[in-house]
C-alpha angles and dihedrals in degrees: 000000000000124000115281124219122201139170111274091249088066086068089080088076090065101043139066105268095242092052096053100081094054094042093048091047092054094046091050094044093055095036093237121186101219123200125189107207141182124276115294114192098207100037133036097193144344143206132218118189123231117269139153091021091305120131127247107275128212127176127191129185109257095212094069122111115248095265095047089046092053094047090049092048091050089049090056094043087055088058090053094049093044090052092050091048101040108015123208096327097089134078114258093245100017129130094285093055092044090053093051093043091051092052091050094047091051089054091056094042088057089060091065091231101140131072114252096258091055091047090053092049093047094048090048090056097047094090091062113009115205122239090243137020085232088063092056098080095179092053092044092054091052094045090051088062088070095052123104103257117243114206114252095012117126139161115257090244090057093059119094117246111278094020120145120235137177133219127217090263092057097253113147123220139181118221115239138177126318116254109196104297101354140055120241107225131180124227102229097215099048105021090231119148122235133180118231130192111243089237096051108123117231140163116257115229117213 
């Protein structure tokens, strides 16, 4: 599925109603070109700064639930504001970005948008914000609870040891032991070993 481009007002279909005015205001203020794209397993959104008369560009995965979509959008807006404030001389997810992201998150938390379990997870992460929402496993588990459930889909950590699972591309794996933060799994066809995040979503094979 190709990327889809919509007027900014269409964004209201992807956000909690009370969050839409602030989000739309920021996107319009900074003349952001927003793209809602298909699911990307390793990234939820991205930001490209303005250059050569092009607008700032943000993309967010369109399959996310409204809370995950908003958090991802705020993450990318923090990149934009950090770039405007500090330019290229900062690390992508360094202390400057973390400071801006924290300020933005607090703005949205004050709107009482999120359910209590998401608020607790967000506040717990404010002291050291991760480079990606995907890297915040506790938050991702909670956000997943607000997804529409697809039959047969589980997180790798939810599978029993030795279970077979399938990826979107049809590759078949067998779940193995946990090594620190990831699970070592074997591709059935080749015997090659791969490491999977415990919160990576896969399809269980009977």
